[in-house]
N, C-alpha and C positions, 0 to 999 in steps of 0.2 A: 372358467366356473364350464366355459362346455366341455372343458377337456373331464375336468372329474365326475362329467353326466357321461358321457358317453370314451369310453375305451375306444384310443384308438386300433389296437388292437383287435376286437369284437365290434360285433353287432350293437352282441346284447348290449339292452342298456347297465349300469351302476348299478346298484344295491341306493346309492346316496336318490338318482332322480325317481325311485319307486317310493324314497324316503318322503319327499318334496309333494308327490300325486299324494300319496295315503292323508298325509297330514292340509294337503289342501279339500282333500273330499273332507275329511274330520271336521274340519271349519265351516266345510257346506253344511253339513247334517244337522252337527248342534245347534247354527247359529236358526236352522228350521224348526229347531228342535223349539229353543227360547220362544222361536216370534209365534209356533201357534201355539204352543201349551201353555203358557203366559194367561193368553187373554181367558183359555177355559179350565183355568187352576182359578182362578179373579171368581168366576161367576158359577162355576162348580154344575160337572158332567149335566143334574138333573135339570138345570137351568135352564141348556143350550136343548134340550127339546120337549115342548108340552105336549104335543100329539105323538102321535104314534104312525109313521110314514112305512108307506111298502121300499123295500130293497132293491127296486126299479129305479125312483122316484132320487140321484145322485145330489141333487139336486136342492132336497131342503134342508135349513133349517141350519143353526145358527154352527153348527158340529159339520155340517159337510160342506160349507165354505168356508172352515180353516183349514181343513184334510184338501181344500183343492188350492187357497194358499201354503199351503206347505209344500206340496207335489207342483206347483210351482217353480217358488223358491229353488228346490232341488232340482228343477231337470235345466232351471238361469245361471245354475252352477254347476250340477253332473255333465251335462251335457256337454260342456268345452273343453270338460276336463275329459272325458270319455274319447275324443279325442285326440288331445293332444300324447297319451301314454300308448307312446311303443304297444304296435304289437305282439312283437318274436319275445320269447324269454318270460313270457312270464303264466304259461299253463291254462291258468284256471281262473284267472281275476278280471278280463277280457267276457269271458263268455256273461260269471255270474253280474259283469260290472251292465254288461249290453240285456242283460234280465233285469236287472232292476230298473236298468230302462228303457224298456219295452214296459215292465209290469205299471211305473209313472206313469210314460206316455199313452198308451190304453187306457188310464187309472182317468186322466185328464180332459181327456175327447172326450172317457164315457160321461162324465160331471157335464164338461162344455155343449157336448149335444145335447143332452140332459135338461141345461139353464135354455138351447137355446128355441129349443123344443114345448119350455112353460111361457115362453116371449109370446110364441108364433105360432104356434100351431092350434090354441082357443081361440085365437084372428080367423080362421081357417071353418074349423071346427074339434068343438070341446070332445066330442066321442072321442077327434083321434088322437088326445094324446094321451090316453093310454098305448097306443099300440106306436106310437111313437116316440114312445119312454124305450116296450120291447125292439124294436127296432136300435134304438140307439146302447143296449146292453149285448145283442146280436153284435154291433158292429165294435163293439171296443170286445168282447172274448175271442173275435175274426184276428184286432189286430194285434191284440197281446199270447194269440198261440203264435202268428205267424212273426211276430216281432223275436219272440222268445226262441221258433226255431230259427230263425236265419241267426242267431246269437248262439246259437251251438254247432252252429254249420259245417263247425271247419275249417273251413275259406274263408278266414276275416273275418268272423264276423257280420256285425253289420256294420261298420269299418271297412269291412270288405266288399259289401255289397254294395255298398256306397260308393266304392273308390271303384269298382265295375262298371259305374253306371257311365264313371266320366273318361275310360283306359281304352283306346281304340283296339280292337279284336284282333291277337292273331293268330295272322298270316299259315294255312298247313303247304 
C-alpha cells in the first residue's frame, strides 16, 4: 500500500493519498455535524436561547455549548489529519486547511476562556467580567489573525512554523 500511496520516482504523493485524507476529513465533519445537529433539531433553535446575550458572551446558552463541542470534535480529528497530509504538491489545500484550523482554534479558545472568566472572574469582582470578556475576544482575534497569517505565509504554513521550532539553524 505504501508503494501505491507514494510513487518512488517522485516526492509528490499520489492521488490515492489525497483521496484517503479527504475521505477521513469528510467522515470527521459528518460525525461532527450529526452529533451537534441532532440535539438542536430535537429541541428547536428557539428553545436554545431564552434571553438575549451579548456577542462577547461566547459561553452563554445551549447553542454556544453545542458549537463549542462541535469545534472540539473537529479539532480532535482534523489536527492529526492536517499534520499527516504531506505539504508538497497540494498547492492551496495546506493554507485552506490551516485557515480552518486557525478559525477552530481561535473560536475554541475564545469560548473556553469565556467559560473560565464566567467561573472565576466573579469571585474576584463581578464588575471585571465585562472587561475580561473583551480581553478574551481580543485574544481570540489576535490568535485568528496570527494563525491565518502563518497558514498563508508560503513557508510551510502552520506545519512549517512548528517544524522550524525543532529544526537546527543552518550555519552560514
